[in-house]
NUTORLUM-143703 format. One record per atom (N, C-alpha, C): chain; x, y, z; residue number from 1. Coordinates in steps of 0.05 Angstrom, whole numbers. Example, Ala and Ser with C-alpha at 12.3 -4.5 7.8 and 13.67 -1.06 7.14 Angstrom:
A / 264 / -114 / 156 / 1
A / 246 / -90 / 156 / 1
A / 264 / -66 / 156 / 1
A / 257 / -45 / 142 / 2
A / 273 / -21 / 143 / 2
A / 258 / 1 / 157 / 2
END
This chain:
A / 580 / -26 / 829 / 1
A / 592 / -8 / 810 / 1
A / 569 / 9 / 797 / 1
A / 573 / 34 / 794 / 2
A / 552 / 51 / 783 / 2
A / 563 / 65 / 758 / 2
A / 547 / 65 / 736 / 3
A / 554 / 78 / 711 / 3
A / 532 / 97 / 704 / 3
A / 532 / 121 / 714 / 4
A / 512 / 141 / 708 / 4
A / 485 / 133 / 718 / 4
A / 466 / 128 / 700 / 5
A / 439 / 120 / 708 / 5
A / 436 / 90 / 712 / 5
A / 456 / 75 / 704 / 6
A / 455 / 46 / 706 / 6
A / 474 / 36 / 727 / 6
A / 466 / 15 / 740 / 7
A / 483 / 3 / 761 / 7
A / 487 / -27 / 754 / 7
A / 511 / -36 / 757 / 8
A / 517 / -64 / 751 / 8
A / 511 / -80 / 776 / 8
A / 496 / -101 / 773 / 9
A / 489 / -118 / 796 / 9
A / 494 / -147 / 790 / 9
A / 508 / -160 / 807 / 10
A / 513 / -189 / 804 / 10
A / 535 / -194 / 784 / 10
A / 543 / -219 / 783 / 11
A / 565 / -227 / 765 / 11
A / 555 / -231 / 736 / 11
A / 529 / -233 / 733 / 12
A / 517 / -237 / 706 / 12
A / 518 / -213 / 689 / 12
A / 523 / -190 / 701 / 13
A / 524 / -165 / 686 / 13
A / 497 / -154 / 679 / 13
A / 476 / -159 / 694 / 14
A / 450 / -148 / 689 / 14
A / 450 / -119 / 697 / 14
A / 435 / -103 / 683 / 15
A / 434 / -74 / 689 / 15
A / 407 / -67 / 702 / 15
A / 408 / -48 / 720 / 16
A / 384 / -39 / 734 / 16
A / 382 / -9 / 728 / 16
A / 359 / -1 / 717 / 17
A / 355 / 27 / 712 / 17
A / 342 / 40 / 736 / 17
A / 352 / 62 / 745 / 18
A / 342 / 75 / 770 / 18
A / 314 / 85 / 767 / 18
A / 304 / 89 / 743 / 19
A / 277 / 100 / 740 / 19
A / 256 / 78 / 738 / 19
A / 263 / 53 / 744 / 20
A / 243 / 31 / 741 / 20
A / 223 / 31 / 764 / 20
A / 225 / 48 / 784 / 21
A / 206 / 49 / 805 / 21
A / 183 / 68 / 800 / 21
A / 181 / 79 / 776 / 22
A / 160 / 97 / 769 / 22
A / 135 / 81 / 760 / 22
A / 112 / 93 / 763 / 23
A / 87 / 80 / 755 / 23
A / 85 / 82 / 724 / 23
A / 77 / 60 / 712 / 24
A / 74 / 60 / 683 / 24
A / 49 / 76 / 675 / 24
A / 50 / 90 / 652 / 25
A / 27 / 105 / 643 / 25
A / 4 / 86 / 637 / 25
A / -21 / 97 / 639 / 26
A / -45 / 81 / 635 / 26
A / -46 / 70 / 606 / 26
A / -39 / 87 / 586 / 27
A / -39 / 79 / 559 / 27
A / -10 / 82 / 548 / 27
A / 1 / 61 / 538 / 28
A / 28 / 64 / 527 / 28
A / 29 / 84 / 504 / 28
A / 50 / 99 / 503 / 29
A / 52 / 120 / 482 / 29
A / 52 / 108 / 454 / 29
A / 63 / 85 / 450 / 30
A / 63 / 73 / 424 / 30
A / 35 / 66 / 414 / 30
A / 17 / 58 / 432 / 31
A / -10 / 52 / 425 / 31
A / -25 / 77 / 417 / 31
A / -21 / 99 / 432 / 32
A / -34 / 124 / 426 / 32
A / -23 / 135 / 399 / 32
A / 3 / 132 / 394 / 33
A / 14 / 141 / 369 / 33
A / 3 / 125 / 346 / 33
A / -1 / 99 / 350 / 34
A / -12 / 82 / 329 / 34
A / -41 / 90 / 322 / 34
A / -56 / 95 / 342 / 35
A / -84 / 103 / 338 / 35
A / -86 / 130 / 323 / 35
A / -68 / 149 / 331 / 36
A / -68 / 175 / 317 / 36
A / -59 / 171 / 288 / 36
A / -39 / 154 / 283 / 37
A / -30 / 150 / 256 / 37
A / -51 / 137 / 239 / 37
A / -66 / 117 / 250 / 38
A / -87 / 104 / 235 / 38
A / -110 / 124 / 229 / 38
A / -117 / 140 / 249 / 39
A / -138 / 161 / 244 / 39
A / -130 / 181 / 223 / 39
A / -105 / 190 / 224 / 40
A / -96 / 209 / 204 / 40
A / -96 / 196 / 176 / 40
A / -87 / 171 / 174 / 41
A / -87 / 157 / 149 / 41
A / -115 / 154 / 137 / 41
A / -134 / 148 / 155 / 42
A / -162 / 145 / 146 / 42
A / -173 / 172 / 136 / 42
A / -167 / 194 / 150 / 43
A / -176 / 220 / 141 / 43
A / -165 / 228 / 114 / 43
A / -139 / 222 / 110 / 44
A / -126 / 228 / 84 / 44
A / -138 / 211 / 62 / 44
A / -143 / 185 / 68 / 45
A / -155 / 167 / 48 / 45
A / -183 / 176 / 40 / 45
A / -199 / 185 / 60 / 46
A / -226 / 194 / 54 / 46
A / -225 / 220 / 38 / 46
A / -207 / 238 / 44 / 47
A / -205 / 263 / 29 / 47
A / -196 / 257 / 0 / 47
A / -178 / 239 / -3 / 48
A / -169 / 232 / -30 / 48
A / -191 / 219 / -46 / 48
A / -206 / 201 / -33 / 49
A / -229 / 188 / -47 / 49
A / -250 / 208 / -55 / 49
A / -255 / 227 / -37 / 50
A / -274 / 248 / -44 / 50
A / -265 / 266 / -67 / 50
A / -239 / 271 / -67 / 51
A / -228 / 287 / -89 / 51
A / -230 / 272 / -116 / 51
A / -225 / 246 / -115 / 52
A / -227 / 230 / -140 / 52
A / -256 / 230 / -150 / 52
A / -275 / 229 / -132 / 53
A / -303 / 228 / -140 / 53
A / -315 / 255 / -148 / 53
A / -307 / 276 / -133 / 54
A / -320 / 302 / -138 / 54
A / -300 / 323 / -146 / 54
A / -276 / 316 / -154 / 55
A / -255 / 335 / -160 / 55
A / -262 / 354 / -183 / 55
A / -273 / 344 / -204 / 56
A / -280 / 361 / -227 / 56
A / -301 / 382 / -219 / 56
A / -321 / 374 / -204 / 57
A / -342 / 393 / -195 / 57
A / -330 / 414 / -176 / 57
A / -312 / 405 / -158 / 58
A / -300 / 424 / -140 / 58
A / -283 / 444 / -155 / 58
A / -267 / 435 / -175 / 59
A / -250 / 452 / -190 / 59
A / -266 / 473 / -206 / 59
A / -288 / 463 / -219 / 60
A / -305 / 482 / -234 / 60
A / -318 / 502 / -216 / 60
A / -328 / 494 / -193 / 61
A / -341 / 513 / -175 / 61
A / -321 / 534 / -165 / 61
A / -297 / 525 / -158 / 62
A / -276 / 544 / -149 / 62
A / -268 / 563 / -172 / 62
A / -266 / 553 / -196 / 63
A / -258 / 571 / -218 / 63
A / -280 / 590 / -225 / 63
A / -306 / 581 / -225 / 64
A / -328 / 599 / -230 / 64
A / -330 / 621 / -210 / 64
A / -327 / 614 / -184 / 65
A / -328 / 634 / -164 / 65
A / -304 / 653 / -165 / 65
A / -282 / 643 / -173 / 66
A / -258 / 660 / -176 / 66
A / -261 / 679 / -200 / 66
A / -273 / 669 / -221 / 67
A / -277 / 687 / -245 / 67
A / -299 / 707 / -239 / 67
A / -319 / 700 / -223 / 68
A / -340 / 719 / -217 / 68
A / -330 / 742 / -199 / 68
A / -308 / 738 / -185 / 69
A / -297 / 760 / -169 / 69
A / -282 / 780 / -187 / 69
A / -274 / 771 / -210 / 70
A / -259 / 789 / -228 / 70
A / -277 / 808 / -243 / 70
A / -303 / 801 / -246 / 71
A / -321 / 818 / -262 / 71
A / -341 / 832 / -245 / 71
END
């Protein structure tokens, strides 16, 4: 019996997906996504920590340079 992409085999009702004969990717997508998410989180954490430590100096430098453009 065939139901679209799935075929019923045996009395136990196990399903066979027709795409199971493809070669698996070298790196699973979930692992790559996890590494990207961790890297992005670390970059955001470092930027936030830098802003906490140097935020006042950055704000003053930006405001001084902005005011110097007006005069």
